[in-house]
VOPAGU-2260 file (C-alpha; in pm, 1 decimal, decimal comma):
REM VOPAGU-2260
SITE   aa  ch    i         X         Y         Z
SITE  MET   A    0      -8,1      14,9     -14,8
SITE  LEU   A    1     138,9     331,7    -103,3
SITE  ILE   A    2     129,3     592,2     181,1
SITE  LYS   A    3     138,6     949,0      58,5
SITE  ASN   A    4     277,7    1255,6     204,1
SITE  GLU   A    5     337,2    1622,0     122,7
SITE  TRP   A    6     702,4    1576,9     129,8
SITE  PRO   A    7     842,4    1270,6     -94,3
SITE  ILE   A    8    1094,4    1162,5     131,6
SITE  LEU   A    9     821,5    1063,4     372,9
SITE  GLU   A   10     614,5     850,3     114,6
SITE  TYR   A   11     636,5     474,5     176,5
SITE  ASP   A   12     511,6     170,8      -7,9
SITE  THR   A   13     453,4    -127,1     223,3
SITE  SER   A   14     515,7    -365,1     -84,5
SITE  GLN   A   15     829,4    -561,7     -83,6
SITE  GLN   A   16     793,0    -632,6    -447,2
SITE  ALA   A   17     958,6    -355,2    -688,8
SITE  VAL   A   18     970,1    -335,0   -1055,4
SITE  LEU   A   19    1350,6    -392,6   -1034,4
SITE  ALA   A   20    1442,6    -655,9    -785,0
SITE  PRO   A   21    1775,4    -694,8    -613,9
SITE  ASP   A   22    1812,1   -1046,0    -786,6
SITE  HIS   A   23    1693,4    -923,3   -1164,7
SITE  GLU   A   24    2014,4   -1073,9   -1315,7
SITE  GLN   A   25    1903,6   -1404,6   -1169,0
SITE  LEU   A   26    2255,3   -1517,0   -1117,0
SITE  ASP   A   27    2349,0   -1865,5   -1027,0
SITE  LEU   A   28    2458,9   -1772,4    -708,7
SITE  LYS   A   29    2396,3   -1888,7    -352,6
SITE  LEU   A   30    2602,1   -1733,5     -74,1
SITE  PRO   A   31    2662,3   -1830,9     273,4
SITE  LYS   A   32    2428,1   -1702,9     542,0
SITE  LEU   A   33    2704,1   -1537,5     740,9
SITE  ALA   A   34    2857,8   -1230,8     613,8
SITE  VAL   A   35    3098,8    -959,6     706,7
SITE  PHE   A   36    3024,7    -646,5     508,9
SITE  ALA   A   37    3269,7    -365,4     620,8
SITE  PHE   A   38    3382,8     -40,8     555,3
SITE  LEU   A   39    3756,7    -100,8     584,2
SITE  GLY   A   40    3941,4      -0,7     260,5
SITE  SER   A   41    4187,2    -264,4     172,4
SITE  GLN   A   42    4122,2    -474,1     475,1
SITE  ILE   A   43    3893,0    -713,6     300,3
SITE  GLU   A   44    4084,3    -789,7       0,3
SITE  ALA   A   45    4410,8    -813,3     206,5
SITE  TYR   A   46    4243,3   -1079,2     435,6
SITE  ALA   A   47    4104,5   -1298,1     110,7
SITE  ALA   A   48    4437,5   -1308,2     -16,0
SITE  LYS   A   49    4615,5   -1414,2     310,6
SITE  HIS   A   50    4349,3   -1652,3     400,0
SITE  GLN   A   51    4290,3   -1783,7      40,3
SITE  ALA   A   52    3938,0   -1695,5      29,2
SITE  LYS   A   53    3733,0   -1780,7    -307,4
SITE  ARG   A   54    3608,3   -1517,5    -523,0
SITE  VAL   A   55    3272,6   -1618,2    -615,5
SITE  ALA   A   56    3120,9   -1339,9    -759,8
SITE  GLU   A   57    3125,0    -964,0    -819,6
SITE  PHE   A   58    2899,2    -659,7    -788,5
SITE  VAL   A   59    2936,0    -434,8   -1067,8
SITE  SER   A   60    2826,6     -54,8   -1011,6
SITE  ALA   A   61    2862,3     237,0   -1250,0
SITE  THR   A   62    3191,3     341,9   -1075,7
SITE  LYS   A   63    3347,9      28,5    -913,9
SITE  THR   A   64    3341,3    -346,6    -899,1
SITE  TYR   A   65    3302,7    -505,4    -580,5
SITE  PRO   A   66    3442,3    -855,2    -555,9
SITE  ILE   A   67    3241,8   -1106,9    -354,1
SITE  PHE   A   68    3462,4   -1336,1    -128,3
SITE  VAL   A   69    3377,4   -1660,8      69,4
SITE  SER   A   70    3628,0   -1782,8     341,6
SITE  GLU   A   71    3605,4   -2040,6     570,0
SITE  ARG   A   72    3651,4   -1987,2     954,9
SITE  ALA   A   73    3599,9   -2198,4    1249,9
SITE  GLY   A   74    3420,9   -2456,4    1007,3
SITE  GLN   A   75    3179,2   -2196,6     882,6
SITE  GLN   A   76    3151,5   -2029,7     532,8
SITE  ILE   A   77    3143,6   -1663,7     572,3
SITE  CYS   A   78    3090,8   -1390,2     281,0
SITE  LEU   A   79    3332,1   -1108,1     276,4
SITE  VAL   A   80    3248,6    -802,1      99,5
SITE  GLN   A   81    3390,4    -434,9     122,0
SITE  ALA   A   82    3100,1    -184,4     156,4
SITE  PRO   A   83    3068,9     119,4     -48,7
SITE  VAL   A   84    3057,8     442,8     136,0
SITE  GLY   A   85    2716,4     649,8     154,0
SITE  ALA   A   86    2380,6     506,4     243,3
SITE  PRO   A   87    2249,8     443,1     -89,0
SITE  ALA   A   88    2524,1     235,2    -235,9
SITE  ALA   A   89    2593,3      42,7     105,0
SITE  THR   A   90    2221,0     -41,3     102,9
SITE  GLN   A   91    2194,3    -127,8    -251,7
SITE  LEU   A   92    2483,7    -375,8    -204,3
SITE  LEU   A   93    2333,8    -523,1     122,1
SITE  ASP   A   94    2008,6    -574,6     -50,1
SITE  TRP   A   95    2173,9    -761,2    -364,8
SITE  LEU   A   96    2361,4    -978,6     -85,9
SITE  ILE   A   97    2055,1   -1062,2     104,9
SITE  ALA   A   98    1875,8   -1141,2    -236,7
SITE  TYR   A   99    2139,5   -1421,9    -286,1
SITE  GLY   A  100    2148,2   -1578,1      40,5
SITE  VAL   A  101    2324,8   -1361,3     343,8
SITE  SER   A  102    2090,9   -1340,2     614,6
SITE  ARG   A  103    2314,2   -1287,4     923,8
SITE  VAL   A  104    2561,1    -997,2     873,4
SITE  ILE   A  105    2807,2    -781,5    1050,7
SITE  SER   A  106    2911,8    -453,2     953,2
SITE  THR   A  107    3192,2    -270,0    1084,2
SITE  GLY   A  108    3363,1      95,5    1020,9
SITE  SER   A  109    3477,7     429,9    1170,6
SITE  CYS   A  110    3265,7     703,6    1309,4
SITE  GLY   A  111    3301,5    1059,3    1415,8
SITE  CYS   A  112    3294,3    1172,5    1775,7
SITE  LEU   A  113    3002,6    1411,1    1895,2
SITE  VAL   A  114    3145,3    1383,0    2247,4
SITE  ALA   A  115    3472,5    1333,6    2390,9
SITE  LEU   A  116    3589,6     981,0    2286,9
SITE  PRO   A  117    3929,4     842,4    2245,2
SITE  GLU   A  118    4017,4     758,7    1930,6
SITE  ASN   A  119    3985,1     377,9    1828,9
SITE  THR   A  120    3709,2     330,1    2103,7
SITE  TRP   A  121    3504,2      39,2    2045,9
SITE  LEU   A  122    3132,3     147,7    2004,3
SITE  LEU   A  123    2806,7     -61,3    1952,3
SITE  PRO   A  124    2507,6     125,3    1813,8
SITE  LYS   A  125    2189,5      26,0    1965,0
SITE  LYS   A  126    1962,3     267,3    1728,2
SITE  ALA   A  127    2022,5     509,1    1449,0
SITE  LEU   A  128    1882,9     862,7    1382,3
SITE  ARG   A  129    1741,8     864,5    1026,2
SITE  ALA   A  130    1885,9    1189,4     895,2
SITE  GLU   A  131    1970,4    1010,7     556,6
SITE  GLY   A  132    1718,4     932,4     287,8
SITE  THR   A  133    1761,2     563,6     216,3
SITE  SER   A  134    1584,3     422,4     502,1
SITE  TYR   A  135    1284,6     570,5     432,5
SITE  HIS   A  136    1252,5     383,0     115,6
SITE  TYR   A  137    1256,2      61,8     354,2
SITE  LEU   A  138    1045,6     130,2     666,5
SITE  ALA   A  139     764,7     399,0     750,3
SITE  PRO   A  140     900,1     731,4     878,9
SITE  SER   A  141    1030,9     750,5    1214,7
SITE  ARG   A  142    1287,9     943,2    1391,5
SITE  PHE   A  143    1511,9     648,5    1505,3
SITE  VAL   A  144    1562,1     281,8    1361,6
SITE  GLU   A  145    1635,3      28,7    1645,9
SITE  LEU   A  146    1922,2    -237,3    1570,7
SITE  ASN   A  147    1880,5    -593,4    1584,2
SITE  LEU   A  148    1916,0    -722,2    1967,7
SITE  LYS   A  149    2061,7   -1057,0    1851,7
SITE  ALA   A  150    2347,4    -877,7    1642,1
SITE  LEU   A  151    2402,3    -664,1    1952,6
SITE  ALA   A  152    2439,3    -951,8    2188,5
SITE  ALA   A  153    2676,0   -1124,5    1957,5
SITE  LEU   A  154    2905,1    -838,3    1930,9
SITE  LYS   A  155    2868,8    -806,3    2295,7
SITE  ARG   A  156    3014,6   -1155,9    2314,4
SITE  ALA   A  157    3277,1   -1120,4    2082,8
SITE  LEU   A  158    3444,3    -818,0    2242,1
SITE  THR   A  159    3415,4    -933,5    2583,6
SITE  ARG   A  160    3579,8   -1275,1    2485,5
SITE  GLN   A  161    3858,2   -1069,9    2301,2
SITE  GLY   A  162    3891,9    -837,7    2615,2
SITE  LYS   A  163    3774,6    -539,5    2452,0
SITE  ASP   A  164    3616,2    -240,1    2615,6
SITE  TYR   A  165    3328,4     -96,6    2442,6
SITE  GLN   A  166    3020,7     130,1    2501,4
SITE  VAL   A  167    2671,2     114,3    2363,0
SITE  VAL   A  168    2556,9     430,3    2195,8
SITE  THR   A  169    2304,1     626,6    1956,2
SITE  THR   A  170    2436,8     703,5    1632,4
SITE  TRP   A  171    2360,3     989,8    1387,4
SITE  THR   A  172    2335,2     869,4    1028,5
SITE  THR   A  173    2344,0    1138,0     790,9
SITE  ASP   A  174    2428,7    1213,7     402,2
SITE  GLY   A  175    2545,2    1523,0     454,1
SITE  PHE   A  176    2941,6    1503,4     532,0
SITE  TYR   A  177    3005,6    1846,7     514,2
SITE  ARG   A  178    2682,2    1994,7     661,6
SITE  GLU   A  179    2755,9    1891,9    1016,1
SITE  THR   A  180    2702,0    2241,6    1118,0
SITE  LYS   A  181    2771,1    2356,4    1524,7
SITE  GLU   A  182    2393,1    2413,3    1562,8
SITE  LEU   A  183    2303,7    2059,0    1426,4
SITE  VAL   A  184    2575,2    1889,0    1593,3
SITE  ALA   A  185    2459,3    2050,0    1929,9
SITE  TYR   A  186    2104,8    1952,2    1836,5
SITE  ARG   A  187    2191,7    1600,1    1779,2
SITE  LYS   A  188    2407,2    1595,6    2111,2
SITE  ALA   A  189    2089,7    1699,7    2278,9
SITE  GLU   A  190    1883,4    1419,0    2169,7
SITE  GLY   A  191    2122,5    1178,3    2277,1
SITE  CYS   A  192    2352,4    1093,1    1974,1
SITE  GLN   A  193    2730,7    1026,2    2078,1
SITE  VAL   A  194    2864,2     955,6    1719,1
SITE  VAL   A  195    2804,0    1021,0    1365,6
SITE  GLU   A  196    2829,9     804,6    1043,9
SITE  MET   A  197    2669,6     771,1     694,9
SITE  GLU   A  198    2523,3     414,0     669,2
SITE  CYS   A  199    2386,3     269,6     983,5
SITE  ALA   A  200    2027,8     372,0     977,1
SITE  ALA   A  201    1996,8     292,1     614,4
SITE  LEU   A  202    2142,2     -62,4     655,3
SITE  ALA   A  203    1930,3    -122,3     986,4
SITE  ALA   A  204    1610,6     -22,5     776,6
SITE  CYS   A  205    1713,3    -240,9     493,1
SITE  ALA   A  206    1779,3    -552,7     707,0
SITE  GLN   A  207    1459,5    -518,0     918,1
SITE  MET   A  208    1243,3    -491,2     611,3
SITE  ARG   A  209    1405,0    -783,2     438,5
SITE  GLY   A  210    1378,3    -995,8     766,7
SITE  ILE   A  211    1760,2   -1070,4     835,7
SITE  ILE   A  212    1994,0    -999,0    1134,3
SITE  TRP   A  213    2233,5    -707,4    1101,1
SITE  GLY   A  214    2458,7    -543,8    1343,9
SITE  MET   A  215    2722,0    -280,7    1345,5
SITE  LEU   A  216    3060,1    -241,2    1517,5
SITE  LEU   A  217    3209,6     112,0    1532,6
SITE  TYR   A  218    3529,8     241,8    1608,9
SITE  THR   A  219    3606,2     616,4    1675,9
SITE  ALA   A  220    3807,5     801,8    1416,6
SITE  ASP   A  221    3765,7    1205,1    1384,4
SITE  SER   A  222    3639,0    1430,5    1640,4
SITE  LEU   A  223    3354,4    1691,3    1646,0
SITE  ALA   A  224    3354,4    1730,6    2018,6
SITE  ASP   A  225    3486,4    2059,0    2009,1
SITE  VAL   A  226    3277,7    2242,0    1750,9
SITE  SER   A  227    3523,9    2529,7    1706,7
SITE  HIS   A  228    3789,5    2285,2    1559,2
SITE  HIS   A  229    3730,9    1960,0    1366,9
SITE  ASP   A  230    4000,1    1716,4    1483,1
SITE  SER   A  231    4057,3    1456,1    1215,5
SITE  ARG   A  232    4316,3    1273,0    1447,6
SITE  SER   A  233    4431,3     964,2    1223,2
SITE  TRP   A  234    4073,1     871,2    1115,3
SITE  GLY   A  235    4085,5     565,9    1321,3
SITE  GLU   A  236    4315,3     374,0    1110,9
SITE  LEU   A  237    4504,6     164,8    1384,3
SITE  ALA   A  238    4150,4      -9,3    1446,0
SITE  ALA   A  239    4063,3    -126,6    1122,6
SITE  GLU   A  240    4242,0    -467,2    1124,6
SITE  SER   A  241    4124,5    -548,0    1482,6
SITE  ALA   A  242    3745,0    -445,9    1351,8
SITE  LEU   A  243    3781,7    -715,7    1075,5
SITE  GLU   A  244    3880,8    -975,4    1325,1
SITE  LEU   A  245    3619,4    -863,9    1571,6
SITE  SER   A  246    3353,6    -863,8    1307,7
SITE  LEU   A  247    3461,9   -1211,2    1199,6
SITE  ALA   A  248    3420,2   -1343,5    1547,3
SITE  ALA   A  249    3079,7   -1172,5    1596,0
SITE  VAL   A  250    2925,8   -1329,6    1285,0
SITE  LEU   A  251    3013,0   -1667,0    1371,7
SITE  GLU   A  252    2821,7   -1591,0    1712,7
SITE  LEU   A  253    2502,1   -1581,6    1486,6
SITE  GLY   A  254    2591,3   -1902,8    1318,4
SITE  ASP   A  255    2321,7   -2091,7    1508,0
SITE  GLU   A  256    2061,2   -1827,7    1499,3
SITE  ASN   A  257    1744,7   -1978,9    1360,2
SITE  GLU   A  258    1504,3   -1679,1    1436,6
SITE  ILE   A  259    1487,6   -1303,5    1363,8
């Protein structure tokens, strides 16, 4: 059912069927249910090469081709994919992966701090403020989207077992990388957001609509805590390798989950 609104971004169709479906290519491809879908630059391909992961497919966009790897870890097949930056591109690829079989997904990537947090701090978002556009195509309008509790629990177990401290946070997902104004940052902080990134709300909405388990591990990079000065620090680069290892451990925790 189409729900109309004065503002186009708030219009929502409850139907899951679309004219162009994620599996419209009808590839002969069956991906494992477990997947790590990560915003980690070269880490995915480096891990795939080191562990002799099999390149089983590729996702071709207008600007870049994304290899799809499958690796074995602890007796489980895991799909490994580099996630593109930005909610529309990342959600398009996640939706495609879901169409070909993934159903238990952990994502990881960096975020900006809105409050004073050391660089490379581990964070687990429990909900995301929907200040991007993509999530509104997957879920009816709301201010926040809640993240899956089973994925959150799996991430907590994985970090605890590896002796990592973490904080549970609310994140602000935005499309406007260069539109984080002083007043807007203060507003987001006042409503409970500790960090900011560009994909969480959209990926959570896609996962919820498609009925899969998805969770996110964030690590702190730059800081907007002092709005008089943006501190890029080292963009959290020291955490990237560990983020992949933690995500792999967390997704294995989801291997036996039978219900959403």
